[in-house]
N, C-alpha and C positions, 0 to 999 in steps of 0.2 A: 610385524612391527607394532604390535598392539600397545606395548608400554610407551613406545615413542609417540604414538598418536595421542595417548592420554596425557603424556607430558606436555606436548604442544597445546593440548586443550586447556591444561592448567595455566600455561603461560598466557593464553588468550584471555582467560578469566582475570588473571592478575593485571594484564594490560587494561582490561575494561575498568577494573577498580581504580587503577592509577589515572585513567582518563576522565573519570567522573567529576573531579573538581573543576575541570576546564569547561563544564557545561554552565550556561547561563540559567538562571531560575527567575521565575516571576509567579504571580498569583493567577490572574486570568489573562493578562496581556491587554494591549490596546485594542479597542473595539473597531477602530478605523472609521468611525462616523465623521462626517464632514461638518460638524458643529462643535464649537467650544465656547467658553465664557472667559472674559477678562474682567476683573474687578479692580477698581481704583478707589483708594481711600485717602482723603486729604485731611483727616482728623475729624473729631466729633463736633468741633465748633466752626467748621467751614460754612460760609454762606452759599446760597444757591448761585449767586453770580460768580463767585470764585470757582465753584465746581463746574459751572458751564464753560468758563474760560479754559480750565484745565482739560475738560472733556474734549473741547474742540481740537486741542493740540494732539491728544492721543488718537482721536478719530481720524485726523489727517494722516497720521503715521500708519494707522491700520489700513486705510484705503490704498496707500501707496505700496503695500506689500503684495507681491505677485502670488496669486493663488487664493486670495480672499475675495469673495463675491459680494457679500452684503455685511453691513455692520449696523446693528440696532443698539441705540444708546438709551439707557434709563437713568435719570438723575433723581436722587432722593427716593429711590425705589429699590427693592431687592431684586427686581427683574421678574417676579412672579406676582400676577394680579391677585391670585387666591391668597398667597402668603401676606401680601400687603393689606388685604381686607381684614385680616385678623390681627396683624401686628402694627398696622398703621404706617406702613412704609419703613424705610430704613435709610441710614446715612450711607453716603458713598455713591459710586457710579458703577453701573453694570453694562458691559458690552456683550451682546449676543451676536456671535460671528458665524457666518455660513461660508464654507470654503468650497473650492472646486473639488468634485468627487474624484478626479484623476490625480490629485496632488498627494504627495506623501504627508499624511496628516501629522505624524510625529515630528518630522523634520520641520514642517510649517509652524507648528506650535513652538518649537525651540527657536526658530527664527523670530517669531513674534516676541517671545520673551527677551531675546537678545536686543532687538531694536527698541523695545519700550524701555528697557533698562537704561539706555543711553540718553533718554529724555530728561530734561531738567525741570524742577519745580512742578512735578506731576504727582507727588505723594507716593504712596505704596501701591504697586501694581502686582497682581497675581494672575497667572494663567492657569485655568483648570480645564481638563478634558470634559467631554459630555457625559462620560460614565462615572459618576461619583458613587459614594456609598459603598455597596458591597464590591463593586468592580473598581474601586479607586486604587491607584498605585502609590498613594502618599504614605510616607512613614510618619507616624504620630508619636510625639514624646510628651508624656504627661508629667508636669512639674508640680510638686506639692511643697508647701511651706507653711509655717505656723502663723505668719502675719504678712501684711501687704508689702512692707518694705523688703523683707527677705524674698518674697515671691517675685517681686519686680527685678531684684538683683539676680536671682537664680535664672529667671527666664531670659534676661539680657545676656547672661554668660553663656547659656545654651545656644542662643541664636548666633552670638559672635563666634563661638567655637565651630559651628557648622557651616557658616558662610565661607564660600570659597573652597570647601573640601572637595576632594576628588569624588566623582560619580554623584554629586549632589547639586541640584539645580537651585530653585528658589526656596527660601526659608522664611516662614511667616509664623506669627503667634496671635492668639486670640485674646491676649491680655488687653483689657480696656485701658484707654488713655485716661490720665487723671485730669479732672476738670475742677475749677474753683467753685466752692459753694459755702454757704453760711451755716455754721454749726452752732446750735444752741444746746449747751450742756447744763442741765438743771442741777443745782446744789440741793441734794435731797434734804439735808438737815435744815437749811435756810427755808426751803419750801414747806417742810413739815412744821416748822415753828409758826408759820402763818396759816396753817390749816390746808395746805395744798399738797398735791401729789405730783410726781413726775409726769404721769399721764395727763392730768388736768392742765398742767402748764403747756405741755406739748400740743394738746387739742386747742387751747386758746391761741397759741401762736399760729397754728395751721389755719384756723378759722379766720384769723385776721389777714393772713397773707393771700388766701384764695377763697373765692365764693363757695358757699356750702349749699347743697340741695336741701330744701325744706318741704318739698311736696310737689304735687302736680295739680293742674287745673284743666278743665275741659272747655275748649273754645271751638265752636263750629265742628263738633265731632272729632276734634284733634286734642290729644293729650300733650300738654306743654309742661316742662319741668321748671319749677320756680327756684331761683338761687338767691341767697342772702349774702351781700357783700358788705364789708366794712366801709363806713363813710370816707375814711382816709387811711389807706394802707401805708405802712412805712415805705419810704422811697430810698432810704439809705441805711447804712449800718448803724449810724448814730440814732436815727429815728426808731430802729428796731430795739436798740438798747433802752430807749426812753419809753417804750410801750408800757402803758399802765395795765397792771394785772390786778383785778379785784380780789380782795381778801376780806376776812371777817373784821380785821382791824382797819380796813380802808385800803384804797389802791396803793400799789407800790410799783416802782420801776422794775422792768424785766431784768436789768443787770444787777439788781439786788439779790435775786434768787437764782440767777443763772449766768453762765459765761457765754457771751455772744462774740464770735470771732470768725474771720474768713480763713478757710483752709482748702485743701485739695484732696480729692478722692476719686476712685474709679467709678465709671458710669454703671458698671455691673460687677457683681462679685459671684464667683463660682466656688463652691466648697464641696469637699468629699470627706466624709467621716470626720467632720469638724476642722479640717485643714483647708486652707485656700489652695486652689489649683488653677493652672493655666495649661494650654496645649500649644506645643510648637509643631507645625506641620512642615515636613520636608518632602519636596518633590524630587525624585531621582532624575538625573540627567541622562540615564542610560536605561536600557530594558533589562539589565542584569540586577535583579533585586538583591542578590548575594553581595555584590560589590557595594551597593548603597548601604545595605545593612551593616557590612563590615566597617564602612567609613563612619557611620553614625555611632556604632559601638566603640570604635577607637577614639572618636572625639569625646564621647562621654566619659571614657575611662581616664583620659588625660585631664578632665575638667575637675577643678576644685570648687565644689559648690559651697555656698554659705552653710553655717551650722543650722541643722534642722531641715534643710531643703533636700529634696530627692527628685531624681529624674528616671522615668521608666519608659522603655520603648514599647510601642504598640502599633495600632493601625494595621496596615497591610501585612506587616511581618507576623503579627500574632494570628491574623486570618490565614496566612499561608501555612504557618506551623500547625494550626488546628486541622486545616484541610489535608495536608500531607500526612498527618498522623492518622486521620480517619481513613484515607485511601490506602495507607500502608496496612492497616488492620483488615481492610476489605481484600487486599491482595493475598494476605496470609489465609484468610477465610476461603478465598477462591481456590487456592492451591490445595487446601485441606479437602474441600468438597470434590475437586477433581480426583484427588488421590482415593477418596472413599469410593467414588463411582468406578474407578479403574480396579480397585481391589475386588469389588463385587463382580466386575466383568471378567477379569483374568483369574479370579479365585487364588490370588497369590499376593503376599505382602512385599515380595522382593521385586517382581517385575514392574509394578507401578513406580517404584523408586527409580528404576532405570529410565522409565519414560519421562520422569520429571527433570532429567538432566538437560532436556531441551529448553527449559525455562530460563536458566541463567544465561545461556547463549543468546537468547532473544535480547537481553540487555546490551550485548556487545554492539550489535548493529544499530539499536535505537540510540545509544549514547554517541557513537561515532557519527551517525547521520545528523544528529542534532548539533554536534560541534561543527560539522562541516557546513551546515546551512545557517548556523547562527540563531536558530529558533530556540528560545528559552524553554526550560522544563517547567511546566505549570500543571494546573489541575486537569486541563484537557489532555496533556501528555500522559498523566497517570491513568486516566480513563482508557487511553489507548493501550497501556500496559495490561490493564485488566482484560481487554479484548485479546491481547496476544497470548495470554495464558491458555485460553481455550483453543486458539488457532494452532499454535505450535504443538500442543499436546495431541491434537487430532492427527497430524502427520505422523507422529511417533506411534500412535495407536494403530494406524493403518499398516505401518511397517511391521511392528512386533506381532500383530495378530496373524499376518501371513506366515511369519517365521514360525510361530507356534503351530500353525496348521501343518507345515512341512515336518516339524519334529514329531507331531502326533502320528505321522505316516511313516516314521522310521528313520528319517534323516538325522544325522548328527547335528549338534549345535553349530559347528563350523559350516557345514554344507548348507544347512537351512538358512543361516544368516546370509551367506553369499547369494543363494538363490532368491530369497525374499527381498533382499536389497535391490537386486537386479530387476525383479518384477515390479517393484513399487517405485523405482526411480522416476519413471516418466509420469505416473499419476501425481506424485508428490510435487514434482517440478511444475506440472501444468496447473495444479491447484494454487500453488504459491504465486505463479506468474499471473494468473487471472486476478487474484486479490490485489497484487501490487499494481497492475495496470488500471484496475478499477479505482484505486485510491490516488492515482497520480494527479488527476485534476485538483483534488483537494490539497495535495501536498504542494502544488504549484501556486496555491493561493488565488485561484480564479473563481472562487465560490462567492464573491461579494463580501458584504460586511460581516458575514458569519465566519470569515476566514480565521479570525483570532481564536476560534475554538477548533474548527475543522482542520486547519493546517498542522498544528502541533500533533493532533491525534493521528493524522495520516502519516506524518513523518516517522513517528514512533512505530506504528504498525509496519510500515514498509521496511524500515531499517531492521527491526526485530525479526521480521519474517525472512528477510534475506539471510541474515547471519544464522538464525536457528535452523533454516532449511538446509543450508550448506553443511553446517557443523553437525546437525542431527544425522544426516546421511553418512557421515564419516565416524563420528564419535559414538553414536548409539549402537550401531552394529558391532563396533570394536568392544565396547563395554559389555554388550549382551553376550558376545562370544566368550569373553573372559569369565564372566560370572556364571552364565548357564553352562558353558563348556566345562568349567571346573566342577560344577555340581554334577554334570553328567559323568565326568571321569571318576569322581568319587563313587557314584552309584554303580558304575561298571566294575570298579575294583571290589566293591562289597558283593556284588552279584557273582563276580568271578570267584571270590573266595568261598562263597556259599556253594557254588557249583562244584568246586574242587572237593569240598567237604562231603557233598552228596555222592560224588563218584567214589570217593574212598569208602564211604559207608556201603555202597552197592557192591563193590568188589569184595568187601569182607563178608558179605552175605552170599557170595557165590553167584551173583547175578551177572550173566554174560550177555554177549550179543550187542549189536549196535542199537543205540537209543533212537527212538522215533522223534522227529521234530515236534517241538511243543506247540500247542495252540497259541501261546503268547507270541511266539516268533512269527507265526502265520498272520496273526492279527496286526502285528507291528508293521508288516510290509503290505498290508491291504491297501489297495488304491494306487500303489506305485507301479510303474511299468515293469512287467515281468521279463526277465532275460529269456531269449530263445533257447530251447534245449539243444544241446550239442548232439547231432546225429553221428553215431559211430558205427562202422562196419569192419568186420574182420575177414580177410581173404587169405587163403593159404595156397601158395603156388609150389608145385612140385616139378622138378626136372627129372626126366627119364633118360637114362644113358642109352648108348647104342647096344643093340642086341639084348 
């Protein structure tokens, strides 16, 4: 039933391909650490008292959540003393939270996000895991636009379209809020007519509004900086317009050479290649990055952005794509290296291809076990696939090597395959079982915080080893018997035709008598058990009649 066996094997591979879309995918997965951060933003103009009052409300809500041990609050700070030393602190409130080590960290963070969202008058709240940067699971969308108004509208449209979407949690943007400020726009023609430049007018206004450093003095071995301040700084918009600017023709009012008015603008501006940019950060509500990516892509496809604006998906999705591409190339290189080594070992180009049939069947168990356990496919899982290539091919090599030894001693391909498979069944099963049981603790996730890497790797290896071992012991001998048996039968037909030609030629030359067994036949059966010679005797019995 060789062809039936191969047909069933093809159906198994087809089912594996059909089951692949049901797998979850991620990048690195959650680290499981019992710390995370909550940030609260009341706006850039919030006072310290208002931030303190809002922080007390959030702090009380956090303490009341089961599973949270400690909450450390930093107001007017970024939460990092080193960062604050260089940046001078930051606006907003930061909560550093330590949780119970036995709690489900992902579920606890989702609960915190849900309960804090229900609070009123607390500003914008964002929950972030402890592993940011390279291990972050956030999807980032870069929005570009030619001007500030278009950028603000495009960013708001992107945030609105993503909020409430399936598989998407919180949505935030880094677009700075607009604050009021006084803009002084110099009329270049009017200033040039009075012998002034735009830079000179700007420096005069700046020196008037804030003290300027004019040098240092040494007092008691200490260097002190000396500042020069105007005797009377403008206290209102009208006072600034009436500011006297000295010129060659005499002092003139500032509003004669410049426009002074109150306007609004962002506290910071980010540009890329001459265009203003903002970043929208999307935190998935599930561990399936494929579902979150599909939701983001669908939302952006249905969004009608303003003219000149563009939105591009990045973040963990681009990191995952790059990592999967590189590991895919590594898998192909590993298969090629294994093939080259086997060609050198077996001195054949055909048999190593038969051995590599065990590699696709490793994917069957790996995919099915990941679907059954709900563990996503990530970088750690692909590293496990790399390990599988060497493990499953080893079992195939052990089997085929023994079959080749039997064939060298005169057995047919069919008999050698049956004998070799029977002899190698127990060692292959013992080797696979030992590896599976050794990886079981890792697959159960009892290895501590490193389980986010070790568990997917172990699950892939265990699943792939089970399927490849079972299918290799069935499919590989069948395929070997079909291919090598056909090759052997063709060789026997050619040798039979050649022998017939030789016998015809010998008869035509008058050569008679029985041919002696060839040395090739003797060497073919060397090492195999010899049959016991049949002992024959002949006895003649004669009967004598009477008389």
